[in-house]
C-alpha positions as CSV (number, residue, x, y, z in Angstrom):
1,M,-24.9,0.8,4.5
2,S,-22.3,3.5,4.1
3,T,-20.0,5.0,6.8
4,A,-17.6,7.8,6.4
5,T,-15.1,8.8,9.1
6,R,-13.0,11.9,8.7
7,G,-10.7,14.4,10.3
8,L,-8.6,14.0,13.5
9,S,-11.5,14.1,16.0
10,G,-14.1,11.7,17.1
11,L,-14.1,7.9,17.0
12,R,-11.8,6.8,14.3
13,T,-8.8,4.5,13.8
14,P,-5.7,6.7,13.3
15,L,-3.8,6.6,10.0
16,P,-0.3,5.2,10.3
17,H,1.5,8.6,10.0
18,E,-0.5,9.9,12.9
19,L,0.7,7.2,15.3
20,A,3.5,7.8,17.8
21,V,5.0,4.5,16.8
22,E,4.8,3.0,13.3
23,V,6.3,-0.4,12.4
24,V,6.7,-1.5,8.8
25,E,8.3,-4.7,7.4
26,R,9.5,-5.6,3.9
27,K,10.2,-9.1,2.8
28,G,12.5,-8.8,-0.2
29,V,11.8,-10.2,-3.6
30,G,14.0,-13.2,-2.8
31,H,12.2,-14.1,0.5
32,P,10.6,-17.5,0.2
33,D,7.1,-16.1,0.8
34,T,7.6,-13.3,-1.8
35,L,8.9,-15.9,-4.2
36,A,5.6,-17.8,-3.8
37,D,3.6,-14.6,-4.3
38,G,5.5,-13.7,-7.4
39,I,5.3,-17.1,-9.0
40,A,1.5,-17.2,-8.4
41,E,1.0,-13.7,-9.7
42,L,3.1,-14.2,-12.9
43,A,1.5,-17.6,-13.6
44,S,-2.0,-16.0,-13.3
45,I,-1.0,-13.2,-15.6
46,R,0.5,-15.5,-18.2
47,Y,-2.5,-17.9,-18.1
48,S,-5.0,-15.0,-18.3
49,R,-3.2,-13.6,-21.4
50,Y,-3.2,-17.0,-23.1
51,C,-7.0,-17.4,-22.4
52,L,-7.8,-13.9,-23.7
53,E,-5.9,-14.7,-26.9
54,T,-7.4,-18.1,-27.5
55,A,-10.8,-18.0,-25.8
56,G,-11.6,-14.3,-25.7
57,A,-11.9,-14.2,-21.9
58,V,-10.0,-15.1,-18.7
59,L,-11.1,-18.6,-17.8
60,H,-11.7,-19.7,-14.2
61,H,-8.6,-20.2,-12.1
62,N,-7.2,-19.4,-8.7
63,L,-3.5,-20.0,-8.4
64,D,-3.1,-18.4,-4.9
65,K,-2.1,-21.8,-3.4
66,V,1.5,-21.9,-4.6
67,A,4.1,-23.3,-2.2
68,V,7.9,-22.9,-2.5
69,L,9.7,-25.7,-0.6
70,G,13.3,-24.9,0.1
71,G,16.1,-26.9,-1.3
72,R,19.4,-27.7,0.4
73,A,22.9,-26.5,-0.3
74,A,26.1,-28.3,0.8
75,F,28.4,-25.4,1.6
76,T,32.1,-25.0,1.4
77,D,33.8,-22.0,3.0
78,T,32.9,-19.6,0.2
79,G,30.6,-21.7,-2.1
80,G,28.7,-24.9,-2.4
81,V,26.4,-27.0,-4.5
82,Y,22.7,-27.9,-4.3
83,D,22.1,-31.5,-3.2
84,R,18.3,-31.3,-2.8
85,P,16.2,-29.4,-5.2
86,L,14.0,-26.4,-4.7
87,R,10.4,-27.5,-5.2
88,V,7.6,-25.3,-6.5
89,I,4.1,-26.8,-6.0
90,F,1.2,-25.4,-7.8
91,G,-2.1,-25.9,-6.0
92,G,-5.5,-24.2,-6.5
93,R,-8.0,-24.8,-9.3
94,I,-7.6,-24.0,-13.0
95,S,-9.5,-24.6,-16.2
96,T,-7.6,-27.1,-18.3
97,S,-9.8,-27.0,-21.4
98,F,-12.0,-24.7,-23.4
99,A,-14.7,-25.9,-25.9
100,G,-13.3,-29.4,-25.6
101,R,-9.7,-28.3,-26.5
102,P,-7.0,-28.8,-23.9
103,L,-5.0,-25.8,-22.7
104,P,-1.2,-26.0,-22.1
105,V,-1.6,-25.3,-18.4
106,R,1.5,-27.1,-17.2
107,E,3.8,-25.4,-19.8
108,I,2.4,-21.9,-18.9
109,L,2.8,-22.4,-15.2
110,E,6.2,-23.9,-15.3
111,Q,7.6,-21.2,-17.6
112,A,6.2,-18.6,-15.3
113,A,7.9,-20.1,-12.3
114,V,11.3,-20.4,-14.1
115,D,11.1,-16.8,-15.5
116,H,10.2,-15.3,-12.1
117,L,12.9,-17.2,-10.2
118,R,15.5,-16.3,-12.8
119,T,14.5,-12.6,-12.5
120,V,14.6,-12.3,-8.7
121,L,17.3,-14.9,-7.7
122,P,20.8,-13.7,-8.7
123,G,22.1,-17.2,-8.2
124,F,19.3,-19.0,-10.0
125,D,21.7,-20.9,-12.3
126,R,23.1,-22.7,-9.2
127,V,19.6,-23.9,-8.1
128,H,18.2,-27.4,-8.9
129,L,14.5,-26.9,-9.5
130,E,11.5,-29.3,-9.4
131,I,8.0,-28.2,-10.3
132,R,5.0,-30.2,-9.2
133,H,1.4,-29.8,-10.2
134,E,-1.3,-30.4,-7.6
135,S,-3.9,-28.0,-9.1
136,T,-7.3,-29.4,-10.0
137,D,-10.4,-28.7,-12.0
138,S,-12.8,-30.0,-9.3
139,S,-16.1,-28.2,-8.8
140,K,-19.7,-29.1,-8.1
141,F,-20.5,-27.2,-11.3
142,P,-19.7,-29.5,-14.2
143,H,-18.5,-26.8,-16.6
144,W,-16.9,-24.3,-14.2
145,F,-13.4,-25.4,-15.0
146,A,-14.2,-27.0,-18.4
147,P,-16.3,-24.3,-20.1
148,R,-18.0,-25.3,-23.4
149,S,-18.2,-21.7,-24.4
150,L,-18.1,-18.2,-22.8
151,E,-21.7,-18.7,-21.8
152,D,-20.4,-21.0,-19.0
153,L,-18.7,-18.0,-17.3
154,P,-21.4,-16.5,-15.1
155,E,-19.3,-13.4,-14.3
156,R,-19.8,-12.2,-17.9
157,P,-20.7,-9.7,-19.0
158,R,-20.8,-8.0,-15.5
159,A,-18.4,-9.1,-12.8
160,F,-19.6,-9.5,-9.3
161,S,-18.0,-10.4,-6.0
162,N,-17.5,-14.2,-5.7
163,D,-17.2,-14.1,-1.9
164,T,-17.9,-11.9,1.1
165,A,-14.7,-10.0,1.8
166,Y,-13.3,-6.8,3.3
167,L,-10.6,-4.9,1.4
168,V,-8.6,-1.9,2.4
169,G,-6.8,0.6,0.3
170,S,-4.5,3.4,1.5
171,A,-2.6,6.3,-0.1
172,P,0.0,7.6,-0.3
173,R,2.8,5.5,1.2
174,T,4.1,6.8,4.5
175,P,7.8,7.7,4.9
176,A,8.3,4.5,7.0
177,E,6.8,2.4,4.2
178,T,9.0,4.1,1.6
179,L,12.1,3.6,3.8
180,A,11.4,-0.2,4.1
181,L,11.3,-0.4,0.3
182,L,14.4,1.7,0.1
183,A,16.4,-0.5,2.5
184,E,15.9,-3.5,0.2
185,A,16.7,-1.6,-3.0
186,W,19.8,0.1,-1.5
187,F,21.6,-3.1,-0.6
188,R,20.3,-5.1,-3.6
189,R,22.3,-2.8,-5.9
190,H,25.5,-4.5,-4.8
191,A,26.7,-7.6,-6.7
192,W,27.7,-9.3,-3.5
193,A,24.2,-9.1,-2.0
194,G,21.5,-11.7,-2.4
195,S,17.8,-10.8,-2.9
196,D,16.4,-12.3,0.3
197,I,16.7,-9.0,2.1
198,K,14.4,-8.3,5.1
199,A,13.9,-4.7,6.4
200,L,12.1,-3.6,9.5
201,V,11.5,0.1,10.1
202,V,10.4,1.5,13.4
203,R,9.4,5.2,13.6
204,R,9.1,6.6,17.1
205,G,8.0,10.1,16.6
206,E,10.9,11.5,14.5
207,M,13.4,8.8,15.5
208,W,13.9,6.1,12.8
209,T,15.5,2.7,13.3
210,V,16.1,0.5,10.2
211,T,17.1,-3.1,10.8
212,V,18.2,-4.9,7.7
213,C,19.2,-8.6,7.1
214,V,21.3,-8.8,4.0
215,P,22.6,-12.1,2.5
216,A,26.0,-12.5,0.8
217,L,25.9,-14.1,-2.6
218,A,28.5,-16.8,-3.5
219,G,31.2,-15.8,-5.9
220,H,31.8,-12.2,-4.8
221,L,33.4,-12.1,-1.3
222,S,36.1,-14.3,0.3
223,T,35.9,-13.7,4.1
224,S,33.5,-12.9,6.8
225,A,35.4,-9.7,7.5
226,E,35.1,-8.6,3.9
227,F,31.3,-9.2,4.1
228,D,31.0,-7.3,7.3
229,D,33.0,-4.4,5.9
230,A,30.8,-4.3,2.7
231,V,27.6,-4.3,4.7
232,T,28.8,-1.7,7.2
233,A,30.0,0.7,4.5
234,S,26.7,0.5,2.6
235,A,24.7,1.0,5.8
236,R,26.7,4.2,6.6
237,Q,26.1,5.5,3.1
238,L,22.4,4.8,3.5
239,S,22.4,6.6,6.9
240,A,24.0,9.6,5.4
241,E,21.4,9.8,2.6
242,L,18.5,9.4,5.1
243,E,19.8,12.1,7.4
244,Q,19.5,14.6,4.6
245,R,15.9,13.6,3.9
246,L,14.3,12.7,7.2
247,P,13.7,14.7,10.3
248,G,15.2,13.5,13.6
249,R,17.8,10.8,14.2
250,V,18.3,7.8,11.9
251,E,19.9,4.5,12.8
252,V,20.6,1.7,10.3
253,V,21.5,-1.7,11.9
254,C,22.5,-4.7,9.8
255,N,22.9,-8.5,10.2
256,T,22.6,-8.5,14.0
257,R,23.7,-12.1,14.2
258,G,26.6,-11.8,11.9
259,S,30.3,-11.7,12.9
260,R,33.7,-11.0,11.4
261,T,35.2,-14.4,12.2
262,G,34.8,-18.0,10.9
263,P,34.1,-19.0,7.3
264,L,32.0,-16.8,5.0
265,S,29.5,-19.6,4.7
266,G,28.9,-19.4,8.4
267,Q,27.3,-16.0,8.0
268,Y,24.1,-15.2,6.1
269,F,25.5,-16.7,3.0
270,T,23.6,-18.0,-0.1
271,L,24.2,-19.7,-3.4
272,S,20.9,-18.6,-4.9
273,G,20.5,-15.3,-3.1
274,S,17.7,-16.7,-0.8
275,A,17.3,-18.7,2.4
276,I,15.7,-21.3,0.2
277,D,19.2,-22.7,0.2
278,Y,18.7,-23.7,3.9
279,G,15.3,-25.4,3.4
280,E,13.2,-22.3,4.1
281,D,9.7,-22.6,2.7
282,G,7.3,-20.0,1.3
283,L,3.6,-19.7,0.8
284,V,1.3,-17.2,-0.9
285,G,-0.2,-14.6,1.3
286,R,2.3,-14.9,4.3
287,G,4.3,-11.9,3.4
288,N,3.9,-8.4,1.9
289,A,0.5,-6.9,1.1
290,R,-0.4,-5.4,-2.3
291,T,1.5,-2.3,-1.1
292,G,4.7,-4.3,-1.1
293,V,5.1,-4.0,2.7
294,I,3.6,-5.3,5.9
295,S,2.0,-2.5,7.9
296,G,-0.5,-3.6,10.5
297,A,-1.6,0.0,11.0
298,H,-3.4,-0.1,7.6
299,L,-6.0,-2.7,8.7
300,A,-5.1,-4.6,5.6
301,G,-8.3,-6.6,5.2
302,N,-8.8,-10.4,4.9
303,E,-7.7,-11.3,1.3
304,A,-4.4,-12.2,-0.3
305,T,-4.0,-10.9,-3.8
306,F,-1.4,-12.9,-5.6
307,G,-2.5,-15.5,-8.1
308,K,-6.2,-14.8,-7.9
309,N,-8.4,-14.4,-11.0
310,P,-8.0,-10.8,-12.3
311,A,-11.4,-10.9,-14.1
312,Y,-13.7,-11.1,-11.1
313,H,-12.2,-12.4,-7.8
314,V,-12.9,-10.1,-5.0
315,G,-9.4,-10.6,-3.5
316,K,-7.9,-9.1,-6.7
317,V,-10.6,-6.9,-8.2
318,G,-11.7,-5.6,-4.8
319,G,-8.2,-4.8,-3.9
320,W,-7.7,-2.9,-7.1
321,L,-10.9,-0.9,-6.6
322,A,-9.9,-0.1,-3.0
323,D,-6.4,1.1,-4.1
324,T,-7.9,3.1,-6.9
325,A,-10.4,4.8,-4.6
326,A,-7.6,5.6,-2.1
327,D,-5.5,7.2,-4.8
328,M,-8.5,9.4,-5.8
329,V,-9.4,10.4,-2.3
330,A,-5.7,11.1,-1.4
331,A,-5.3,13.4,-4.4
332,E,-8.1,15.5,-3.0
333,F,-7.8,15.2,0.8
334,G,-4.4,13.9,1.6
335,P,-3.5,10.6,3.4
336,C,-6.5,8.3,3.7
337,R,-7.7,4.8,4.3
338,I,-10.6,3.2,2.3
339,G,-12.4,0.2,3.7
340,L,-14.8,-1.7,1.4
341,L,-17.0,-4.7,2.2
342,W,-18.7,-6.8,-0.5
343,R,-21.1,-9.6,0.1
344,N,-21.1,-12.7,-2.1
345,G,-22.9,-12.0,-5.4
346,A,-22.8,-8.2,-5.1
347,P,-21.9,-6.0,-8.1
348,Y,-18.7,-4.2,-7.5
349,D,-20.3,-0.8,-7.6
350,Q,-22.7,-1.9,-4.8
351,P,-20.6,-2.7,-1.7
352,A,-22.3,-3.4,1.6
353,S,-20.3,-0.7,3.4
354,I,-17.8,2.1,2.6
355,E,-15.5,3.5,5.2
356,V,-13.4,6.6,4.5
357,T,-10.8,7.9,6.9
358,T,-8.9,11.0,6.0
359,G,-6.0,12.9,7.7
360,K,-7.6,16.3,7.2
361,E,-11.1,17.5,7.2
362,A,-13.1,16.2,4.3
363,A,-16.8,16.5,3.7
364,A,-18.1,12.9,4.0
365,A,-20.3,13.2,1.0
366,E,-17.5,14.6,-1.2
367,A,-15.1,11.8,-0.2
368,E,-17.7,9.1,-0.7
369,K,-18.5,10.5,-4.1
370,L,-14.9,9.9,-5.1
371,V,-15.0,6.4,-3.8
372,R,-18.2,5.6,-5.7
373,A,-16.6,7.1,-8.9
374,A,-13.8,4.6,-8.5
375,L,-16.2,1.7,-7.9
376,A,-18.0,2.5,-11.2
377,R,-14.8,1.7,-13.1
378,T,-14.5,-1.6,-14.9
379,D,-11.1,-1.2,-16.6
380,W,-9.1,-3.2,-14.0
381,L,-8.1,-6.1,-16.2
382,D,-5.5,-4.4,-18.4
383,D,-3.8,-2.8,-15.3
384,L,-3.8,-6.1,-13.4
385,L,-2.3,-8.0,-16.4
386,S,0.4,-5.4,-16.7
387,G,1.9,-6.7,-13.5
388,R,0.7,-4.0,-11.1
389,Y,1.0,-6.4,-8.1
390,L,4.1,-8.4,-9.2
391,P,6.8,-8.2,-6.5
392,R,9.5,-5.9,-7.7
393,I,12.3,-3.6,-6.5
394,T,11.6,0.1,-6.9
395,P,14.6,2.1,-8.1
396,V,16.7,3.7,-5.3
397,E,16.6,7.1,-7.0
398,Q,12.8,7.1,-7.1
399,L,12.5,6.2,-3.4
400,L,15.0,8.8,-2.3
401,A,13.1,11.4,-4.3
402,D,9.8,10.3,-2.7
403,L,11.4,10.6,0.8
404,E,12.7,14.1,0.0
405,M,9.3,15.2,-1.3
406,M,7.5,13.8,1.8
407,A,9.9,15.6,4.1
408,G,9.4,18.9,2.1
């Protein structure tokens, strides 16, 4: 069945930019949930690359069950030490051998965890880290996670959906989404700021409120007043930049529970750059969507992406196809939302339903033709292994330019 909805009239779910109120959240790269997402995604990428080099195909794995369990820091007024380790737990299932030869699964996963944490935590060298392996190769199919040859991979040579799932793609980013990404990138430029930055953007018509929570990083500031001054000055600079690029009134509010008194460690203060120092935990799929933000107005679908098998898993491949289709439709018809439903076992070019919502009039047949052209593509693996969905910070200059172009 195929359904196309279009234009601004009739029964349709509005696109985010059409709403009177739009709310977007961004959990920064150092947020515990985003840490879990990033570790899972990088581990899958590294494992997939190793499999391609040694076996000629990506072997079965789903590493979307990573948990990041917070450590504990004993703080002084302006510093501290870890006295309980941060723990990364790998769950899920993964092939540990091919053609009877063991694969260095633990080494690949552990190095991915260390590399990702070192990249996104500015105080990583202060962290005590433990990595636990709880992944399995359990299956009712005896060779699913211990393939004797590539013949034991049923998704070859043609991938198909491994589950029934609904995936949504949207394009382009709205100004509110771009602003949420910018708020993180803006503060993270400062050496004194940690990476566990959370931003919440509320657009009411042409009124913008940006609420940001920014941690201090040990080793750069001495007092609470100094921290407050630094955050306030950066917020004012951001406000000035936004007022030049956005219509209406802009308000930037930071660290609403902070104060100028008491020890620096009594504020939002970190050794690593993240609230993992306080025992905060993170799990895959609890934070940002593939877009890098949390925006309920997008009807985001029912699948997390990070750590899933990039060769065939509907949560990864289906998401890529939905995003690709959205980019193609948006290039022709402007802002859009693409909803795709696959049933278990269906080839990817044969979804059970296609929904197309555009912000301006589009002939249903023309829009659906573009979606079907996207669904005919099979070149997703290289793009996914390049790190397309790895959590990262977009450069400030690019985001400011994007905002300026949107306003123009």
